[in-house]
TORZAKE-597236 format. One record per atom (N, C-alpha, C, O, CB): x, y, z; chain. Coordinates in Angstrom, 2 decimals. Glycine has a CB too. Layout:
! residues N
<X:X; Y:Y; Z:Z; rolum:A>
...
! end
This chain:
! residues 85
<X:100.04; Y:113.32; Z:97.34; rolum:A>
<X:100.23; Y:113.22; Z:98.77; rolum:A>
<X:101.63; Y:112.71; Z:99.04; rolum:A>
<X:101.82; Y:111.60; Z:99.53; rolum:A>
<X:99.17; Y:112.31; Z:99.41; rolum:A>
<X:102.57; Y:113.51; Z:98.72; rolum:A>
<X:103.96; Y:113.17; Z:98.91; rolum:A>
<X:104.24; Y:112.86; Z:100.37; rolum:A>
<X:103.79; Y:113.57; Z:101.27; rolum:A>
<X:104.86; Y:114.30; Z:98.42; rolum:A>
<X:104.99; Y:111.79; Z:100.61; rolum:A>
<X:105.35; Y:111.43; Z:101.97; rolum:A>
<X:104.36; Y:110.52; Z:102.65; rolum:A>
<X:104.50; Y:110.26; Z:103.85; rolum:A>
<X:105.51; Y:112.64; Z:102.77; rolum:A>
<X:103.35; Y:110.02; Z:101.94; rolum:A>
<X:102.38; Y:109.10; Z:102.53; rolum:A>
<X:103.05; Y:107.76; Z:102.77; rolum:A>
<X:103.55; Y:107.15; Z:101.82; rolum:A>
<X:101.14; Y:108.95; Z:101.62; rolum:A>
<X:103.08; Y:107.28; Z:104.02; rolum:A>
<X:103.70; Y:105.97; Z:104.28; rolum:A>
<X:102.81; Y:104.85; Z:103.74; rolum:A>
<X:101.60; Y:104.83; Z:103.98; rolum:A>
<X:103.94; Y:105.78; Z:105.79; rolum:A>
<X:103.42; Y:103.93; Z:103.01; rolum:A>
<X:102.69; Y:102.84; Z:102.37; rolum:A>
<X:103.38; Y:101.52; Z:102.71; rolum:A>
<X:104.61; Y:101.43; Z:102.71; rolum:A>
<X:102.62; Y:103.04; Z:100.83; rolum:A>
<X:102.58; Y:100.50; Z:102.99; rolum:A>
<X:103.10; Y:99.15; Z:103.16; rolum:A>
<X:102.63; Y:98.34; Z:101.95; rolum:A>
<X:101.44; Y:98.35; Z:101.61; rolum:A>
<X:102.62; Y:98.50; Z:104.52; rolum:A>
<X:103.56; Y:97.64; Z:101.32; rolum:A>
<X:103.24; Y:96.77; Z:100.19; rolum:A>
<X:103.21; Y:95.34; Z:100.67; rolum:A>
<X:104.09; Y:94.90; Z:101.41; rolum:A>
<X:104.27; Y:96.95; Z:99.03; rolum:A>
<X:102.19; Y:94.60; Z:100.23; rolum:A>
<X:102.05; Y:93.20; Z:100.59; rolum:A>
<X:101.82; Y:92.41; Z:99.31; rolum:A>
<X:100.91; Y:92.70; Z:98.53; rolum:A>
<X:100.89; Y:92.97; Z:101.60; rolum:A>
<X:102.65; Y:91.41; Z:99.12; rolum:A>
<X:102.48; Y:90.54; Z:97.95; rolum:A>
<X:101.70; Y:89.31; Z:98.38; rolum:A>
<X:102.04; Y:88.65; Z:99.36; rolum:A>
<X:103.86; Y:90.14; Z:97.33; rolum:A>
<X:100.64; Y:89.02; Z:97.64; rolum:A>
<X:99.78; Y:87.87; Z:97.89; rolum:A>
<X:99.66; Y:87.09; Z:96.58; rolum:A>
<X:98.78; Y:87.37; Z:95.77; rolum:A>
<X:98.37; Y:88.30; Z:98.45; rolum:A>
<X:100.54; Y:86.12; Z:96.39; rolum:A>
<X:100.58; Y:85.43; Z:95.11; rolum:A>
<X:101.04; Y:86.38; Z:94.03; rolum:A>
<X:102.12; Y:86.97; Z:94.13; rolum:A>
<X:99.21; Y:84.83; Z:94.75; rolum:A>
<X:100.23; Y:86.54; Z:93.00; rolum:A>
<X:100.55; Y:87.46; Z:91.91; rolum:A>
<X:100.05; Y:88.89; Z:92.16; rolum:A>
<X:100.36; Y:89.81; Z:91.41; rolum:A>
<X:99.97; Y:86.95; Z:90.61; rolum:A>
<X:99.28; Y:89.06; Z:93.23; rolum:A>
<X:98.71; Y:90.36; Z:93.55; rolum:A>
<X:99.62; Y:91.15; Z:94.48; rolum:A>
<X:100.28; Y:90.58; Z:95.35; rolum:A>
<X:97.34; Y:90.20; Z:94.18; rolum:A>
<X:99.64; Y:92.46; Z:94.29; rolum:A>
<X:100.35; Y:93.35; Z:95.19; rolum:A>
<X:99.33; Y:94.33; Z:95.75; rolum:A>
<X:98.55; Y:94.93; Z:95.01; rolum:A>
<X:101.53; Y:94.10; Z:94.45; rolum:A>
<X:99.33; Y:94.46; Z:97.07; rolum:A>
<X:98.41; Y:95.35; Z:97.76; rolum:A>
<X:99.19; Y:96.49; Z:98.39; rolum:A>
<X:100.32; Y:96.30; Z:98.84; rolum:A>
<X:97.59; Y:94.59; Z:98.83; rolum:A>
<X:98.60; Y:97.67; Z:98.40; rolum:A>
<X:99.21; Y:98.83; Z:99.03; rolum:A>
<X:98.22; Y:99.41; Z:100.04; rolum:A>
<X:97.10; Y:99.76; Z:99.69; rolum:A>
<X:99.62; Y:99.91; Z:97.97; rolum:A>
<X:98.66; Y:99.49; Z:101.28; rolum:A>
<X:97.83; Y:100.04; Z:102.35; rolum:A>
<X:98.58; Y:101.17; Z:103.04; rolum:A>
<X:99.81; Y:101.20; Z:103.06; rolum:A>
<X:97.44; Y:98.94; Z:103.36; rolum:A>
<X:97.81; Y:102.09; Z:103.60; rolum:A>
<X:98.42; Y:103.15; Z:104.41; rolum:A>
<X:99.15; Y:102.47; Z:105.56; rolum:A>
<X:98.57; Y:101.64; Z:106.25; rolum:A>
<X:97.34; Y:104.18; Z:104.93; rolum:A>
<X:100.38; Y:102.81; Z:105.77; rolum:A>
<X:101.23; Y:102.12; Z:106.74; rolum:A>
<X:101.09; Y:102.70; Z:108.15; rolum:A>
<X:102.07; Y:102.90; Z:108.86; rolum:A>
<X:102.68; Y:102.20; Z:106.31; rolum:A>
<X:99.84; Y:102.96; Z:108.54; rolum:A>
<X:99.58; Y:103.47; Z:109.87; rolum:A>
<X:98.32; Y:102.79; Z:110.41; rolum:A>
<X:97.24; Y:102.90; Z:109.82; rolum:A>
<X:99.42; Y:105.03; Z:109.87; rolum:A>
<X:98.46; Y:102.08; Z:111.52; rolum:A>
<X:97.32; Y:101.44; Z:112.17; rolum:A>
<X:96.33; Y:102.52; Z:112.62; rolum:A>
<X:96.74; Y:103.53; Z:113.20; rolum:A>
<X:97.77; Y:100.56; Z:113.38; rolum:A>
<X:95.05; Y:102.30; Z:112.35; rolum:A>
<X:94.05; Y:103.30; Z:112.72; rolum:A>
<X:93.74; Y:103.29; Z:114.21; rolum:A>
<X:93.05; Y:104.18; Z:114.70; rolum:A>
<X:92.78; Y:103.08; Z:111.93; rolum:A>
<X:94.22; Y:102.31; Z:114.91; rolum:A>
<X:93.99; Y:102.26; Z:116.36; rolum:A>
<X:95.12; Y:102.91; Z:117.13; rolum:A>
<X:94.89; Y:103.78; Z:117.97; rolum:A>
<X:93.82; Y:100.81; Z:116.81; rolum:A>
<X:96.35; Y:102.50; Z:116.85; rolum:A>
<X:97.47; Y:102.95; Z:117.67; rolum:A>
<X:98.47; Y:103.83; Z:116.94; rolum:A>
<X:99.45; Y:104.28; Z:117.54; rolum:A>
<X:98.17; Y:101.77; Z:118.21; rolum:A>
<X:98.23; Y:104.09; Z:115.65; rolum:A>
<X:99.11; Y:104.94; Z:114.85; rolum:A>
<X:100.56; Y:104.47; Z:114.86; rolum:A>
<X:101.49; Y:105.27; Z:115.02; rolum:A>
<X:99.03; Y:106.36; Z:115.35; rolum:A>
<X:100.74; Y:103.16; Z:114.69; rolum:A>
<X:102.07; Y:102.58; Z:114.53; rolum:A>
<X:102.15; Y:101.96; Z:113.14; rolum:A>
<X:101.13; Y:101.77; Z:112.48; rolum:A>
<X:102.37; Y:101.52; Z:115.65; rolum:A>
<X:103.36; Y:101.66; Z:112.69; rolum:A>
<X:103.57; Y:101.14; Z:111.35; rolum:A>
<X:103.06; Y:99.70; Z:111.21; rolum:A>
<X:103.48; Y:98.81; Z:111.95; rolum:A>
<X:105.06; Y:101.20; Z:111.00; rolum:A>
<X:102.15; Y:99.50; Z:110.26; rolum:A>
<X:101.67; Y:98.15; Z:109.98; rolum:A>
<X:102.76; Y:97.29; Z:109.35; rolum:A>
<X:102.73; Y:96.06; Z:109.44; rolum:A>
<X:100.45; Y:98.20; Z:109.06; rolum:A>
<X:103.72; Y:97.93; Z:108.71; rolum:A>
<X:104.81; Y:97.19; Z:108.06; rolum:A>
<X:105.66; Y:96.42; Z:109.06; rolum:A>
<X:106.41; Y:95.53; Z:108.68; rolum:A>
<X:105.68; Y:98.13; Z:107.27; rolum:A>
<X:105.55; Y:96.76; Z:110.33; rolum:A>
<X:106.26; Y:96.03; Z:111.38; rolum:A>
<X:105.51; Y:94.77; Z:111.81; rolum:A>
<X:106.05; Y:93.96; Z:112.56; rolum:A>
<X:106.49; Y:96.94; Z:112.58; rolum:A>
<X:104.28; Y:94.62; Z:111.34; rolum:A>
<X:103.44; Y:93.48; Z:111.72; rolum:A>
<X:103.66; Y:92.28; Z:110.83; rolum:A>
<X:104.64; Y:92.20; Z:110.10; rolum:A>
<X:102.00; Y:93.87; Z:111.68; rolum:A>
<X:102.72; Y:91.33; Z:110.91; rolum:A>
<X:102.82; Y:90.10; Z:110.13; rolum:A>
<X:101.68; Y:90.00; Z:109.14; rolum:A>
<X:100.57; Y:90.47; Z:109.40; rolum:A>
<X:102.82; Y:88.88; Z:111.05; rolum:A>
<X:101.97; Y:89.40; Z:107.99; rolum:A>
<X:100.95; Y:89.13; Z:106.99; rolum:A>
<X:100.28; Y:87.81; Z:107.37; rolum:A>
<X:100.95; Y:86.81; Z:107.62; rolum:A>
<X:101.56; Y:89.07; Z:105.55; rolum:A>
<X:98.95; Y:87.84; Z:107.41; rolum:A>
<X:98.17; Y:86.64; Z:107.73; rolum:A>
<X:97.49; Y:86.15; Z:106.46; rolum:A>
<X:97.80; Y:86.62; Z:105.37; rolum:A>
<X:97.12; Y:86.92; Z:108.85; rolum:A>
<X:96.58; Y:85.22; Z:106.58; rolum:A>
<X:95.90; Y:84.65; Z:105.42; rolum:A>
<X:95.30; Y:85.67; Z:104.48; rolum:A>
<X:95.47; Y:85.56; Z:103.26; rolum:A>
<X:94.82; Y:83.74; Z:105.87; rolum:A>
<X:94.60; Y:86.67; Z:105.00; rolum:A>
<X:93.97; Y:87.66; Z:104.12; rolum:A>
<X:94.20; Y:89.08; Z:104.60; rolum:A>
<X:93.50; Y:90.00; Z:104.18; rolum:A>
<X:92.49; Y:87.40; Z:104.01; rolum:A>
<X:95.17; Y:89.28; Z:105.48; rolum:A>
<X:95.36; Y:90.62; Z:106.00; rolum:A>
<X:96.75; Y:90.86; Z:106.53; rolum:A>
<X:97.67; Y:90.05; Z:106.37; rolum:A>
<X:94.38; Y:90.88; Z:107.07; rolum:A>
<X:96.88; Y:92.01; Z:107.16; rolum:A>
<X:98.12; Y:92.36; Z:107.82; rolum:A>
<X:97.77; Y:92.69; Z:109.27; rolum:A>
<X:96.83; Y:93.44; Z:109.54; rolum:A>
<X:98.85; Y:93.57; Z:107.10; rolum:A>
<X:98.53; Y:92.12; Z:110.18; rolum:A>
<X:98.25; Y:92.25; Z:111.61; rolum:A>
<X:99.17; Y:93.27; Z:112.24; rolum:A>
<X:100.39; Y:93.21; Z:112.08; rolum:A>
<X:98.38; Y:90.90; Z:112.31; rolum:A>
<X:98.58; Y:94.21; Z:112.97; rolum:A>
<X:99.36; Y:95.21; Z:113.68; rolum:A>
<X:100.15; Y:94.54; Z:114.80; rolum:A>
<X:99.60; Y:93.73; Z:115.55; rolum:A>
<X:98.44; Y:96.32; Z:114.25; rolum:A>
<X:101.40; Y:94.87; Z:114.90; rolum:A>
<X:102.28; Y:94.24; Z:115.87; rolum:A>
<X:102.00; Y:94.67; Z:117.31; rolum:A>
<X:102.36; Y:93.96; Z:118.25; rolum:A>
<X:103.71; Y:94.54; Z:115.54; rolum:A>
<X:101.35; Y:95.82; Z:117.49; rolum:A>
<X:101.20; Y:96.34; Z:118.85; rolum:A>
<X:100.03; Y:95.72; Z:119.61; rolum:A>
<X:100.19; Y:95.24; Z:120.73; rolum:A>
<X:101.03; Y:97.83; Z:118.79; rolum:A>
<X:98.84; Y:95.74; Z:119.00; rolum:A>
<X:97.66; Y:95.23; Z:119.70; rolum:A>
<X:96.94; Y:94.10; Z:118.96; rolum:A>
<X:95.94; Y:93.59; Z:119.46; rolum:A>
<X:96.69; Y:96.36; Z:119.93; rolum:A>
<X:97.44; Y:93.71; Z:117.79; rolum:A>
<X:96.89; Y:92.55; Z:117.10; rolum:A>
<X:95.72; Y:92.78; Z:116.18; rolum:A>
<X:95.14; Y:91.82; Z:115.68; rolum:A>
<X:96.50; Y:91.58; Z:118.07; rolum:A>
<X:95.34; Y:94.03; Z:115.92; rolum:A>
<X:94.27; Y:94.26; Z:114.95; rolum:A>
<X:94.73; Y:93.79; Z:113.58; rolum:A>
<X:95.88; Y:93.99; Z:113.20; rolum:A>
<X:93.88; Y:95.77; Z:114.92; rolum:A>
<X:93.82; Y:93.17; Z:112.84; rolum:A>
<X:94.15; Y:92.67; Z:111.51; rolum:A>
<X:93.32; Y:93.44; Z:110.49; rolum:A>
<X:92.13; Y:93.66; Z:110.69; rolum:A>
<X:93.89; Y:91.14; Z:111.40; rolum:A>
<X:93.95; Y:93.86; Z:109.39; rolum:A>
<X:93.29; Y:94.65; Z:108.35; rolum:A>
<X:93.27; Y:93.88; Z:107.04; rolum:A>
<X:94.29; Y:93.33; Z:106.61; rolum:A>
<X:94.00; Y:96.01; Z:108.17; rolum:A>
<X:92.11; Y:93.84; Z:106.40; rolum:A>
<X:91.93; Y:93.14; Z:105.13; rolum:A>
<X:92.75; Y:93.80; Z:104.04; rolum:A>
<X:92.76; Y:95.03; Z:103.92; rolum:A>
<X:90.44; Y:93.11; Z:104.73; rolum:A>
<X:93.45; Y:93.00; Z:103.24; rolum:A>
<X:94.32; Y:93.54; Z:102.19; rolum:A>
<X:93.53; Y:94.21; Z:101.06; rolum:A>
<X:94.03; Y:95.13; Z:100.42; rolum:A>
<X:95.18; Y:92.44; Z:101.61; rolum:A>
<X:92.30; Y:93.76; Z:100.81; rolum:A>
<X:91.51; Y:94.31; Z:99.71; rolum:A>
<X:90.71; Y:95.55; Z:100.09; rolum:A>
<X:90.57; Y:96.48; Z:99.29; rolum:A>
<X:90.56; Y:93.25; Z:99.20; rolum:A>
<X:90.20; Y:95.57; Z:101.32; rolum:A>
<X:89.31; Y:96.66; Z:101.72; rolum:A>
<X:89.90; Y:97.56; Z:102.80; rolum:A>
<X:89.44; Y:98.70; Z:102.96; rolum:A>
<X:88.02; Y:96.09; Z:102.22; rolum:A>
<X:90.89; Y:97.08; Z:103.53; rolum:A>
<X:91.45; Y:97.85; Z:104.64; rolum:A>
<X:90.64; Y:97.75; Z:105.91; rolum:A>
<X:91.04; Y:98.30; Z:106.94; rolum:A>
<X:91.59; Y:99.27; Z:104.25; rolum:A>
<X:89.50; Y:97.06; Z:105.87; rolum:A>
<X:88.63; Y:96.97; Z:107.04; rolum:A>
<X:89.26; Y:96.07; Z:108.10; rolum:A>
<X:89.85; Y:95.04; Z:107.79; rolum:A>
<X:87.25; Y:96.43; Z:106.65; rolum:A>
<X:89.12; Y:96.48; Z:109.36; rolum:A>
<X:89.65; Y:95.64; Z:110.44; rolum:A>
<X:88.78; Y:94.42; Z:110.64; rolum:A>
<X:87.55; Y:94.50; Z:110.62; rolum:A>
<X:89.76; Y:96.44; Z:111.75; rolum:A>
<X:89.42; Y:93.28; Z:110.84; rolum:A>
<X:88.67; Y:92.05; Z:111.09; rolum:A>
<X:88.79; Y:91.62; Z:112.55; rolum:A>
<X:88.23; Y:90.61; Z:112.96; rolum:A>
<X:89.16; Y:90.93; Z:110.17; rolum:A>
<X:89.53; Y:92.40; Z:113.33; rolum:A>
<X:89.66; Y:92.12; Z:114.76; rolum:A>
<X:89.89; Y:93.42; Z:115.52; rolum:A>
<X:90.46; Y:94.38; Z:114.99; rolum:A>
<X:90.81; Y:91.11; Z:115.02; rolum:A>
<X:89.45; Y:93.41; Z:116.74; rolum:A>
<X:89.64; Y:94.57; Z:117.62; rolum:A>
<X:91.08; Y:94.62; Z:118.10; rolum:A>
<X:91.77; Y:93.61; Z:118.05; rolum:A>
<X:88.67; Y:94.53; Z:118.82; rolum:A>
<X:91.54; Y:95.75; Z:118.57; rolum:A>
<X:90.78; Y:96.91; Z:118.99; rolum:A>
<X:90.49; Y:97.94; Z:117.89; rolum:A>
<X:89.74; Y:98.88; Z:118.13; rolum:A>
<X:91.50; Y:97.58; Z:120.09; rolum:A>
<X:91.06; Y:97.79; Z:116.71; rolum:A>
<X:90.79; Y:98.77; Z:115.64; rolum:A>
<X:89.34; Y:98.65; Z:115.17; rolum:A>
<X:88.80; Y:97.55; Z:115.06; rolum:A>
<X:91.76; Y:98.55; Z:114.44; rolum:A>
<X:88.72; Y:99.79; Z:114.90; rolum:A>
<X:87.35; Y:99.80; Z:114.39; rolum:A>
<X:87.25; Y:100.57; Z:113.07; rolum:A>
<X:86.23; Y:100.47; Z:112.38; rolum:A>
<X:86.41; Y:100.40; Z:115.41; rolum:A>
<X:88.27; Y:101.31; Z:112.72; rolum:A>
<X:88.29; Y:102.11; Z:111.49; rolum:A>
<X:89.22; Y:101.45; Z:110.48; rolum:A>
<X:90.28; Y:100.94; Z:110.85; rolum:A>
<X:88.74; Y:103.57; Z:111.78; rolum:A>
<X:88.84; Y:101.44; Z:109.20; rolum:A>
<X:89.71; Y:100.85; Z:108.17; rolum:A>
<X:90.93; Y:101.71; Z:107.87; rolum:A>
<X:90.94; Y:102.91; Z:108.14; rolum:A>
<X:88.92; Y:100.61; Z:106.89; rolum:A>
<X:91.96; Y:101.07; Z:107.32; rolum:A>
<X:93.09; Y:101.81; Z:106.78; rolum:A>
<X:92.82; Y:102.03; Z:105.30; rolum:A>
<X:92.09; Y:101.27; Z:104.68; rolum:A>
<X:94.45; Y:101.04; Z:107.00; rolum:A>
<X:93.41; Y:103.07; Z:104.74; rolum:A>
<X:93.25; Y:103.33; Z:103.32; rolum:A>
<X:93.98; Y:102.26; Z:102.51; rolum:A>
<X:95.07; Y:101.83; Z:102.87; rolum:A>
<X:93.77; Y:104.74; Z:102.95; rolum:A>
<X:93.34; Y:101.84; Z:101.41; rolum:A>
<X:93.92; Y:100.90; Z:100.46; rolum:A>
<X:94.07; Y:101.66; Z:99.15; rolum:A>
<X:93.11; Y:102.27; Z:98.67; rolum:A>
<X:93.03; Y:99.59; Z:100.28; rolum:A>
<X:95.26; Y:101.63; Z:98.58; rolum:A>
<X:95.55; Y:102.43; Z:97.39; rolum:A>
<X:95.60; Y:101.59; Z:96.13; rolum:A>
<X:95.86; Y:100.39; Z:96.18; rolum:A>
<X:96.85; Y:103.16; Z:97.57; rolum:A>
<X:95.34; Y:102.23; Z:95.00; rolum:A>
<X:95.41; Y:101.57; Z:93.70; rolum:A>
<X:96.87; Y:101.22; Z:93.39; rolum:A>
<X:97.78; Y:102.02; Z:93.61; rolum:A>
<X:94.81; Y:102.48; Z:92.59; rolum:A>
<X:97.06; Y:100.02; Z:92.86; rolum:A>
<X:98.39; Y:99.51; Z:92.53; rolum:A>
<X:98.40; Y:99.03; Z:91.09; rolum:A>
<X:97.43; Y:98.44; Z:90.62; rolum:A>
<X:98.81; Y:98.36; Z:93.49; rolum:A>
<X:99.49; Y:99.29; Z:90.40; rolum:A>
<X:99.71; Y:98.69; Z:89.08; rolum:A>
<X:101.14; Y:98.18; Z:89.03; rolum:A>
<X:102.05; Y:98.77; Z:89.61; rolum:A>
<X:99.43; Y:99.73; Z:87.93; rolum:A>
<X:101.32; Y:97.08; Z:88.32; rolum:A>
<X:102.65; Y:96.50; Z:88.14; rolum:A>
<X:102.94; Y:96.51; Z:86.65; rolum:A>
<X:102.20; Y:95.93; Z:85.85; rolum:A>
<X:102.73; Y:95.04; Z:88.74; rolum:A>
<X:104.03; Y:97.18; Z:86.29; rolum:A>
<X:104.42; Y:97.27; Z:84.88; rolum:A>
<X:105.90; Y:96.93; Z:84.76; rolum:A>
<X:106.75; Y:97.56; Z:85.38; rolum:A>
<X:104.13; Y:98.68; Z:84.30; rolum:A>
<X:106.17; Y:95.93; Z:83.95; rolum:A>
<X:107.55; Y:95.49; Z:83.72; rolum:A>
<X:108.29; Y:95.20; Z:85.02; rolum:A>
<X:109.48; Y:95.47; Z:85.15; rolum:A>
<X:108.31; Y:96.56; Z:82.93; rolum:A>
<X:107.56; Y:94.63; Z:85.99; rolum:A>
<X:108.16; Y:94.26; Z:87.25; rolum:A>
<X:108.27; Y:95.38; Z:88.27; rolum:A>
<X:108.71; Y:95.15; Z:89.40; rolum:A>
<X:109.50; Y:93.71; Z:87.00; rolum:A>
<X:107.89; Y:96.59; Z:87.89; rolum:A>
<X:107.92; Y:97.72; Z:88.82; rolum:A>
<X:106.54; Y:97.95; Z:89.40; rolum:A>
<X:105.54; Y:97.84; Z:88.68; rolum:A>
<X:108.43; Y:98.99; Z:88.11; rolum:A>
<X:106.47; Y:98.26; Z:90.68; rolum:A>
<X:105.20; Y:98.49; Z:91.37; rolum:A>
<X:104.96; Y:99.99; Z:91.49; rolum:A>
<X:105.82; Y:100.74; Z:91.96; rolum:A>
<X:105.19; Y:97.82; Z:92.78; rolum:A>
<X:103.77; Y:100.41; Z:91.06; rolum:A>
<X:103.38; Y:101.82; Z:91.13; rolum:A>
<X:102.15; Y:101.93; Z:92.03; rolum:A>
<X:101.18; Y:101.20; Z:91.87; rolum:A>
<X:103.09; Y:102.40; Z:89.71; rolum:A>
<X:102.21; Y:102.86; Z:92.96; rolum:A>
<X:101.11; Y:103.08; Z:93.90; rolum:A>
<X:100.58; Y:104.49; Z:93.70; rolum:A>
<X:101.34; Y:105.46; Z:93.70; rolum:A>
<X:101.57; Y:102.86; Z:95.37; rolum:A>
<X:99.27; Y:104.58; Z:93.53; rolum:A>
<X:98.62; Y:105.88; Z:93.40; rolum:A>
<X:97.95; Y:106.21; Z:94.73; rolum:A>
<X:96.84; Y:105.75; Z:95.00; rolum:A>
<X:97.57; Y:105.88; Z:92.22; rolum:A>
<X:98.62; Y:107.00; Z:95.56; rolum:A>
<X:98.07; Y:107.30; Z:96.88; rolum:A>
<X:96.91; Y:108.29; Z:96.82; rolum:A>
<X:96.28; Y:108.58; Z:97.84; rolum:A>
<X:99.17; Y:107.85; Z:97.78; rolum:A>
<X:96.62; Y:108.82; Z:95.63; rolum:A>
<X:95.46; Y:109.70; Z:95.49; rolum:A>
<X:94.20; Y:108.92; Z:95.15; rolum:A>
<X:93.10; Y:109.47; Z:95.20; rolum:A>
<X:95.73; Y:110.75; Z:94.41; rolum:A>
<X:94.35; Y:107.64; Z:94.81; rolum:A>
<X:93.21; Y:106.79; Z:94.45; rolum:A>
<X:93.05; Y:105.70; Z:95.50; rolum:A>
<X:93.84; Y:104.76; Z:95.55; rolum:A>
<X:93.38; Y:106.18; Z:93.04; rolum:A>
<X:92.03; Y:105.83; Z:96.31; rolum:A>
<X:91.77; Y:104.83; Z:97.35; rolum:A>
<X:90.77; Y:103.81; Z:96.80; rolum:A>
<X:89.82; Y:104.16; Z:96.10; rolum:A>
<X:91.23; Y:105.50; Z:98.66; rolum:A>
<X:91.01; Y:102.54; Z:97.15; rolum:A>
<X:90.13; Y:101.49; Z:96.67; rolum:A>
<X:89.00; Y:101.17; Z:97.63; rolum:A>
<X:88.09; Y:100.43; Z:97.25; rolum:A>
<X:90.92; Y:100.25; Z:96.40; rolum:A>
<X:89.01; Y:101.68; Z:98.84; rolum:A>
<X:87.95; Y:101.33; Z:99.79; rolum:A>
<X:86.98; Y:102.47; Z:99.97; rolum:A>
<X:86.03; Y:102.35; Z:100.74; rolum:A>
<X:88.53; Y:100.94; Z:101.12; rolum:A>
! end
């Protein structure tokens, strides 16, 4: 899926990769803020869980895709064909 927008979030030693499009307003999640366990959309405040992509606050009701990530020798690899949720 060449051209899939992805937002990377580092949480301690873990790296998460989520589809970089809010399921509510179709804006870039990468423009938002990282919270305790999620990423918050800058436009309407929906927050998405880093592990599952599920929204934890309205107005979003649909999850964002979460992709498989591997880190090798300090490089981050994202498999956008393998969704974790």
